[in-house]
Structures are given as structure tokens and as C-alpha cells.
C-alpha positions in Angstrom: -38.3 -41.6 -82.0 -35.1 -39.2 -81.6 -34.1 -36.6 -84.2 -31.9 -37.9 -85.8 -34.4 -40.9 -87.0 -37.2 -38.4 -87.9 -35.0 -36.4 -90.1 -34.1 -39.8 -92.2 -37.2 -41.0 -92.6 -38.4 -37.6 -93.6 -35.5 -37.3 -96.3 -35.4 -41.5 -97.2 -36.3 -40.4 -100.6 -33.7 -38.1 -101.7 -30.6 -39.1 -103.3 -27.1 -38.8 -100.2 -25.9 -36.6 -102.7 -29.1 -34.2 -103.1 -28.9 -34.0 -99.5 -25.5 -33.2 -98.6 -25.6 -30.3 -101.1 -28.7 -29.5 -99.6 -28.3 -29.5 -96.1 -24.6 -28.2 -96.8 -26.5 -24.9 -98.3 -28.7 -24.9 -95.3 -25.6 -24.6 -92.7 -24.2 -21.8 -94.3 -26.7 -20.1 -94.6 -27.7 -17.0 -91.9 -30.6 -16.7 -89.3 -31.9 -13.9 -91.5 -31.9 -16.4 -95.0 -33.5 -19.2 -93.3 -36.3 -16.6 -92.0 -36.2 -15.0 -95.5 -36.4 -18.7 -97.3 -39.4 -19.4 -94.5 -42.1 -17.0 -95.7 -40.9 -17.7 -99.3 -42.3 -21.3 -98.7 -45.1 -20.0 -97.1 -46.0 -18.0 -99.9 -45.1 -20.7 -102.2 -47.8 -23.0 -100.4 -50.3 -20.0 -100.2 -50.2 -19.8 -103.9 -50.7 -23.2 -104.7 -53.8 -23.4 -102.0 -55.4 -20.7 -104.2 -54.8 -22.1 -107.0 -56.6 -25.0 -106.2 -59.2 -23.0 -105.4 -59.5 -21.6 -108.3 -59.2 -24.6 -110.1 -62.4 -26.0 -107.9 -64.4 -23.2 -107.8 -63.5 -21.4 -111.1 -66.5 -19.2 -110.3 -65.8 -17.7 -107.3 -64.8 -13.8 -107.4 -61.7 -13.1 -105.0 -64.0 -12.7 -101.7 -65.1 -16.1 -101.6 -61.4 -17.3 -102.4 -60.2 -15.4 -100.0 -63.0 -16.4 -97.6 -62.7 -20.9 -98.5 -58.9 -20.0 -98.1 -59.6 -18.7 -94.9 -61.0 -21.7 -94.1 -59.4 -24.7 -95.3 -57.5 -25.6 -92.1 -60.8 -25.5 -89.8 -62.4 -27.9 -92.8 -64.2 -30.3 -91.6 -64.6 -32.6 -94.5 -61.3 -33.1 -96.0 -62.9 -35.1 -99.0 
């Protein structure tokens, strides 16, 4: 599948004007700014996953939450 086709599918639910603004902002970013944005998104996703673990296991201490977070990529049962 061509890259442009994959991108079109990825952004299919985005308003054309919003996509235009988003892509213009991305284009203006420097390399270091893009890398910083990736790290910020990674941190946000980590915090979201951690809050989900804490919600599922409200009695869990920090160590247990950490271990459950570490095991997420390797979980066999995703139900």
C-alpha cells in the first residue's frame, strides 16, 4: 500500500482544514522539536496507561503498578 494511501486512511476522520493546519505545523517544526513532541506523546501515553492500571487495581502499590506496566507489552490475554 502506498504511503499516501496509508496516510489518507489514517486521517480519514479529520476535517480537511484541521489536517491542513496540523500538517503545516508539523512541517514548520525542527528536528529537535519533532523529537521532543514524540517524547511528550510517549509520556502522555505512559501516564494514560498507568492511570488505567491504577483504576483496574486500586489497592496496588507503586511497585505493583510499575510491574504491571512493564508487563503490558508482553500480556498474553488482552481481554
